[in-house]
C-alpha positions in Angstrom: 0.0 0.0 0.0 1.3 3.4 -0.9 1.0 6.6 1.2 -1.8 7.9 -1.0 -3.8 4.8 -0.6 -3.4 4.9 3.2 -4.3 8.6 3.2 -7.4 7.9 1.1 -8.5 5.1 3.5 -8.0 7.3 6.5 -10.0 10.1 4.9 -12.8 7.6 4.1 -12.6 6.2 7.7 -12.8 9.6 9.3 -15.7 10.6 6.9 -17.6 7.4 7.9 -17.0 8.0 11.6 -18.2 11.6 11.2 -21.3 10.5 9.3 -22.1 7.9 11.9 -21.7 10.3 14.9 -23.8 12.9 13.1 -26.5 10.3 12.5 -26.4 9.1 16.1 -26.5 12.7 17.4 -29.5 13.5 15.1 -31.5 10.5 16.4 -30.6 11.1 20.1 -31.1 14.9 20.0 -34.5 14.8 18.4 -35.9 11.8 20.3 -36.8 9.8 17.2 -37.5 12.5 14.7 -34.5 12.8 12.4 -33.2 16.4 12.7 -30.0 16.4 10.7 -27.4 19.2 11.2 -24.5 19.1 8.8 -21.0 19.8 10.1 -19.2 22.0 7.6 -15.6 23.2 7.2 -16.8 26.6 8.4 -18.1 25.1 11.6 -14.7 23.4 12.3 -12.5 26.3 11.4 -13.3 29.8 12.5 -15.3 31.7 9.8 -12.8 34.6 10.0 -10.3 32.4 8.2 -12.6 32.3 5.2 -13.2 36.0 4.8 -10.8 36.1 1.8 -13.3 34.0 -0.2 -16.0 36.7 0.2 -13.5 39.3 -1.0 -12.8 37.4 -4.3 -14.4 38.6 -7.5 -17.5 36.6 -8.6 -16.5 33.7 -10.9 -16.1 30.0 -11.1 -13.2 29.9 -8.5 -15.3 31.9 -6.0 -18.3 29.7 -6.5 -16.3 26.5 -6.2 -14.4 27.6 -3.1 -17.7 28.7 -1.5 -19.3 25.3 -2.3 -16.3 23.4 -0.9 -16.3 25.4 2.4 -20.0 25.0 3.0 -20.5 21.4 1.9 -20.9 18.7 4.6 -17.6 17.6 6.0 -18.2 13.9 5.6 -18.9 14.4 1.9 -15.7 16.5 1.6 -13.7 13.7 3.2 -15.2 11.1 1.0 -14.3 13.2 -2.1 -10.8 13.8 -0.9 -10.4 10.1 -0.3 -11.6 9.3 -3.8 -9.3 12.0 -5.3 -6.4 10.4 -3.4 -7.3 6.9 -4.8 -7.5 8.3 -8.3 -4.2 10.1 -7.9 -2.6 6.9 -6.6 -3.9 5.1 -9.7 -2.2 7.6 -12.0 1.0 7.8 -9.9 1.4 4.0 -9.8 1.4 3.8 -13.6 4.4 6.1 -13.8 
Protein backbone atom coordinates (compact mmCIF):
# COMPACT_ATOMS: atom_id res chain seq x y z
CA UNK A 1 0.00 0.00 0.00
CA UNK A 2 1.27 3.42 -0.88
CA UNK A 3 1.00 6.56 1.18
CA UNK A 4 -1.77 7.91 -1.04
CA UNK A 5 -3.84 4.75 -0.55
CA UNK A 6 -3.41 4.93 3.21
CA UNK A 7 -4.32 8.62 3.22
CA UNK A 8 -7.42 7.87 1.12
CA UNK A 9 -8.48 5.07 3.47
CA UNK A 10 -7.95 7.31 6.50
CA UNK A 11 -10.01 10.06 4.85
CA UNK A 12 -12.84 7.60 4.13
CA UNK A 13 -12.64 6.17 7.66
CA UNK A 14 -12.84 9.60 9.29
CA UNK A 15 -15.67 10.59 6.94
CA UNK A 16 -17.57 7.42 7.87
CA UNK A 17 -17.04 8.02 11.57
CA UNK A 18 -18.19 11.60 11.23
CA UNK A 19 -21.29 10.51 9.30
CA UNK A 20 -22.08 7.88 11.94
CA UNK A 21 -21.68 10.25 14.86
CA UNK A 22 -23.81 12.90 13.13
CA UNK A 23 -26.54 10.33 12.47
CA UNK A 24 -26.39 9.14 16.08
CA UNK A 25 -26.53 12.71 17.36
CA UNK A 26 -29.51 13.50 15.12
CA UNK A 27 -31.48 10.54 16.45
CA UNK A 28 -30.58 11.13 20.10
CA UNK A 29 -31.10 14.89 20.04
CA UNK A 30 -34.50 14.76 18.35
CA UNK A 31 -35.94 11.81 20.34
CA UNK A 32 -36.81 9.80 17.23
CA UNK A 33 -37.48 12.52 14.68
CA UNK A 34 -34.51 12.81 12.36
CA UNK A 35 -33.25 16.41 12.70
CA UNK A 36 -30.00 16.39 10.75
CA UNK A 37 -27.43 19.16 11.23
CA UNK A 38 -24.51 19.08 8.82
CA UNK A 39 -21.02 19.84 10.07
CA UNK A 40 -19.15 21.99 7.56
CA UNK A 41 -15.61 23.21 7.24
CA UNK A 42 -16.77 26.64 8.39
CA UNK A 43 -18.07 25.07 11.61
CA UNK A 44 -14.74 23.38 12.32
CA UNK A 45 -12.47 26.30 11.42
CA UNK A 46 -13.32 29.84 12.48
CA UNK A 47 -15.32 31.74 9.85
CA UNK A 48 -12.82 34.61 9.98
CA UNK A 49 -10.30 32.40 8.19
CA UNK A 50 -12.58 32.27 5.15
CA UNK A 51 -13.21 36.00 4.77
CA UNK A 52 -10.79 36.07 1.84
CA UNK A 53 -13.28 33.98 -0.17
CA UNK A 54 -15.96 36.66 0.22
CA UNK A 55 -13.48 39.27 -1.03
CA UNK A 56 -12.82 37.39 -4.27
CA UNK A 57 -14.44 38.59 -7.47
CA UNK A 58 -17.46 36.56 -8.57
CA UNK A 59 -16.53 33.72 -10.87
CA UNK A 60 -16.08 29.99 -11.10
CA UNK A 61 -13.24 29.92 -8.53
CA UNK A 62 -15.28 31.90 -6.01
CA UNK A 63 -18.34 29.68 -6.46
CA UNK A 64 -16.26 26.50 -6.22
CA UNK A 65 -14.45 27.58 -3.06
CA UNK A 66 -17.70 28.73 -1.46
CA UNK A 67 -19.25 25.34 -2.27
CA UNK A 68 -16.30 23.40 -0.85
CA UNK A 69 -16.28 25.39 2.37
CA UNK A 70 -20.02 25.01 2.96
CA UNK A 71 -20.50 21.37 1.89
CA UNK A 72 -20.92 18.72 4.62
CA UNK A 73 -17.59 17.64 6.02
CA UNK A 74 -18.19 13.91 5.62
CA UNK A 75 -18.87 14.38 1.87
CA UNK A 76 -15.73 16.49 1.57
CA UNK A 77 -13.68 13.75 3.25
CA UNK A 78 -15.17 11.07 0.98
CA UNK A 79 -14.34 13.20 -2.08
CA UNK A 80 -10.79 13.81 -0.86
CA UNK A 81 -10.38 10.05 -0.31
CA UNK A 82 -11.64 9.31 -3.83
CA UNK A 83 -9.31 11.96 -5.25
CA UNK A 84 -6.37 10.38 -3.43
CA UNK A 85 -7.28 6.93 -4.80
CA UNK A 86 -7.47 8.31 -8.35
CA UNK A 87 -4.19 10.14 -7.88
CA UNK A 88 -2.62 6.91 -6.61
CA UNK A 89 -3.85 5.06 -9.70
CA UNK A 90 -2.16 7.58 -11.98
CA UNK A 91 1.02 7.76 -9.91
CA UNK A 92 1.42 3.96 -9.82
CA UNK A 93 1.36 3.83 -13.64
CA UNK A 94 4.44 6.07 -13.81
